[in-house]
C-alpha positions in Angstrom: 36.8 32.3 -18.9 39.9 30.1 -18.3 39.9 26.2 -18.9 40.3 25.7 -15.2 37.3 27.9 -14.4 35.2 26.2 -17.0 36.1 22.9 -15.6 35.0 24.0 -12.1 31.6 25.4 -13.5 31.1 22.0 -15.5 31.7 20.1 -12.3 29.3 22.1 -10.3 26.6 22.1 -13.0 26.8 18.3 -13.4 27.0 17.8 -9.7 23.7 19.6 -9.3 22.3 17.6 -12.2 23.4 14.5 -10.2 21.5 15.7 -7.2 18.5 16.5 -9.2 18.6 13.1 -11.0 18.7 11.4 -7.5 15.8 13.4 -6.3 13.7 12.5 -9.5 14.6 9.0 -9.1 13.5 9.0 -5.4 10.2 10.8 -6.0 9.6 8.5 -8.9 10.1 5.3 -6.8 7.8 6.7 -4.1 5.1 7.5 -6.7 5.6 3.8 -8.0 5.3 2.4 -4.5 2.2 4.5 -3.9 0.6 3.2 -7.2 1.6 -0.5 -6.5 0.7 -0.6 -2.9 -1.4 2.3 -1.6 -4.0 2.9 -4.2 -3.9 -0.7 -5.8 -7.1 -2.5 -5.1 -5.7 -5.9 -6.0 -2.9 -5.4 -3.6 -5.3 -4.7 -0.8 -7.2 -7.8 -1.5 -4.0 -9.9 -1.9 -2.9 -8.6 1.5 -6.2 -9.3 3.1 -5.9 -12.9 2.0 -2.3 -13.1 3.0 -3.2 -11.9 6.6 -6.2 -14.2 6.9 -8.2 -11.0 7.1 -11.5 -12.5 6.1 -11.5 -15.4 8.4 -10.3 -13.1 11.3 -13.1 -10.6 10.3 -15.6 -13.6 10.4 -14.6 -14.4 13.9 -14.9 -10.8 14.9 -18.5 -10.5 13.5 -19.5 -13.8 15.0 -18.3 -12.7 18.5 -20.2 -9.5 18.2 -23.3 -11.3 17.1 -23.0 -13.8 19.9 -22.9 -10.9 22.4 -26.2 -9.5 20.7 -27.8 -13.0 20.6 -27.1 -13.5 24.4 -29.7 -10.8 25.1 -32.3 -12.5 22.9 -31.7 -16.1 24.1 -29.9 -17.3 21.0 -27.2 -19.9 21.5 -23.7 -19.2 20.1 -23.8 -22.0 17.6 -26.6 -20.4 16.0 -24.3 -17.8 14.4 -22.0 -20.3 12.9 -24.5 -20.7 10.1 -25.1 -17.0 9.7 -21.6 -15.7 9.4 -19.8 -16.9 6.0 -16.3 -16.0 5.4 -17.0 -16.3 1.6 -19.8 -13.9 1.9 -17.6 -11.5 3.9 -15.0 -11.8 1.1 -17.4 -11.0 -1.7 -19.1 -8.1 0.2 -15.6 -6.6 1.0 -14.5 -6.8 -2.5 -17.6 -5.1 -3.6 -17.1 -2.6 -0.9 -13.4 -2.0 -2.1 -14.6 -1.7 -5.7 -16.9 1.1 -4.8 -14.2 3.2 -3.2 -11.4 2.7 -5.7 -13.7 3.6 -8.5 -14.9 6.7 -6.8 -18.5 5.6 -6.2 -20.4 6.4 -3.1 -20.0 4.1 -0.1 -21.5 0.8 -0.9 -21.5 -2.0 1.6 -24.0 -4.7 0.6 -25.7 -6.6 3.4 -28.7 -7.9 1.7 -27.5 -11.5 1.4 -26.4 -11.4 5.1 -29.8 -10.1 6.1 -31.8 -12.5 4.1 -29.7 -15.4 5.5 -30.1 -14.1 9.1 -33.9 -14.0 8.5 -33.9 -17.5 7.1 -31.9 -19.1 9.9 -33.9 -17.2 12.5 -37.2 -18.6 11.1 -35.8 -22.1 11.0 -34.5 -21.8 14.6 -38.0 -20.4 15.8 -39.8 -23.2 14.0 -37.5 -25.9 15.3 -38.0 -24.7 18.9 -41.7 -23.9 18.7 -41.2 -20.4 19.7 -43.6 -17.4 19.5 -41.8 -14.2 18.6 -43.3 -10.9 17.4 -42.3 -9.8 14.0 -41.2 -6.4 15.5 -38.8 -8.2 17.9 -37.5 -10.2 14.9 -36.9 -7.1 12.7 -35.2 -5.4 15.7 -32.8 -8.2 16.2 -32.0 -8.5 12.5 -31.6 -4.8 12.0 -29.1 -4.7 14.9 -27.2 -7.7 13.4 -27.2 -6.0 10.1 -25.6 -2.8 11.6 -22.9 -4.9 13.3 -22.3 -6.5 10.0 -21.9 -3.2 8.1 -19.9 -1.6 10.8 -17.4 -4.5 10.8 -16.9 -4.4 7.0 -16.2 -0.7 6.8 -12.6 0.4 6.8 -12.0 3.6 8.8 -10.9 6.7 6.9 -11.2 5.0 3.5 -14.4 6.8 2.9 -12.8 10.1 3.5 -10.0 9.2 1.2 -12.1 7.8 -1.6 -12.1 11.0 -3.7 -8.3 11.6 -3.2 -7.6 8.1 -4.2 -9.5 8.5 -7.6 -7.8 11.8 -8.3 -4.4 10.5 -7.5 -4.8 7.4 -9.6 -5.8 9.6 -12.6 -2.5 11.7 -12.3 0.0 9.4 -10.9 0.8 7.5 -14.2 1.5 10.9 -15.7 3.7 12.0 -12.9 5.6 8.7 -13.1 6.0 9.0 -16.8 7.0 12.7 -16.5 9.7 12.0 -13.8 10.9 8.9 -15.8 11.4 11.1 -19.0 13.1 13.9 -17.0 15.5 11.4 -15.5 16.3 9.9 -18.9 16.9 13.3 -20.2 19.4 14.1 -17.4 21.2 10.9 -17.9 21.6 11.5 -21.7 22.9 15.0 -21.0 25.4 13.6 -18.7 26.4 11.0 -21.2 26.7 13.4 -24.2 28.0 16.4 -22.1 31.1 14.9 -20.9 33.9 14.1 -23.4 35.6 11.9 -20.8 33.4 9.1 -19.9 34.9 8.6 -16.5 33.3 11.8 -15.5 30.1 10.4 -16.8 30.1 7.5 -14.6 31.2 9.7 -11.7 27.9 11.7 -11.9 26.0 8.5 -12.4 27.6 7.2 -9.3 26.6 10.4 -7.4 22.9 10.2 -8.5 22.6 6.4 -7.7 24.4 6.8 -4.4 22.1 9.8 -3.5 19.0 7.6 -4.4 20.3 4.7 -2.4 21.0 6.9 0.7 17.5 8.2 0.4 15.9 4.9 0.2 18.1 3.7 3.0 16.9 6.5 5.3 13.3 5.7 4.7 13.8 1.9 5.1 15.6 2.5 8.5 12.9 4.9 9.6 10.2 2.3 8.9 12.2 -0.5 10.4 13.0 1.4 13.7 9.4 2.7 14.0 8.0 -0.9 13.4 6.1 0.1 10.2 2.4 0.1 11.1 2.8 -1.9 14.3 2.0 1.0 16.4 -1.1 1.9 14.6 -4.3 1.8 16.9 -7.3 0.0 15.4 -10.4 -1.5 16.9 -10.4 -4.4 14.5 -7.9 -7.1 15.0 -8.3 -8.4 11.4 -7.7 -4.9 10.1 -4.7 -4.4 12.4 -3.0 -7.6 11.4 -3.6 -6.8 7.7 -2.1 -3.2 8.2 0.9 -4.6 9.9 1.4 -7.2 7.1 0.9 -4.3 4.6 3.6 -2.2 6.3 6.1 -5.2 6.5 5.6 -5.9 2.7 6.4 -2.1 1.9 9.4 -2.1 4.1 10.8 -5.4 2.7 10.3 -3.9 -0.8 12.2 -0.8 0.0 15.0 -2.7 1.6 15.2 -4.8 -1.6 15.2 -1.7 -3.8 17.9 -0.1 -1.5 20.1 -3.2 -1.9 19.6 -2.8 -5.7 20.7 0.8 -5.9 23.6 -0.1 -3.5 24.8 -2.7 -6.1 24.3 -0.2 -8.9 26.2 2.6 -7.1 29.0 0.2 -6.2 29.4 -1.2 -9.9 29.3 2.5 -11.2 32.0 3.4 -8.6 34.2 0.5 -9.8 33.6 1.5 -13.5 34.5 5.1 -12.5 37.6 4.1 -10.7 38.8 1.8 -13.6 38.4 4.5 -16.1 40.0 7.2 -14.2 43.0 4.9 -13.6 43.3 4.4 -17.4 43.2 8.2 -18.0 45.7 8.8 -15.2 48.1 6.1 -16.5 47.8 7.5 -20.1 48.7 10.9 -18.9 
């Protein structure tokens, strides 16, 4: 095999390695984003706090309970003492814990139910009303169903098993891809005698990663992220939109980082090849 042929083969091999490295880096980044955003319970809770999820959810539950109470002659202000955003926060966190730990569906409503009974008994006593226990139980049970239904997050119960399985293997996938990427970087470094070629292939890989992230970022920005999602709950919708906006911003920031890295590597490559050319 002639020297020129070997050079072409080497260039093809390392170009393929650059493509593989860009692919590994892109997949690794997506896996990291999945671990940080999608299956991270703390991120969900932080996003709920940032989007005023709990106060909006309290308003939703209050409005639904007021509609229920109208049929029973309860004034709207009665439910101001029944619905507590702090209690909703605690019950939601317990609910999230159960799903992200792989347990069965757990939505605690015992505190809400007890408080509803207490406030209802006080209201009946203050107004000297006579109400059958069966009617009281019927009203409280309906209120409890509204509370439970409002705290549930659609599809999360169906994804619970997948979330647990993904969390158990995702760290190994990230570590494996990182090690493979590091191995390819070392092969490129030690496999090229002339270092300007090494930086050329590094530039190819980082540029490919940048373009992949750019395509995803543009897609999310053009489609509006999660703005077009259809949800019955206003609180959940605003939380989802805020969540999607956070992911999109993070992707744009990472795209900008890889653009800077790519541009820097290109400048280093250009500088080194000029030195090699001037020496020749």
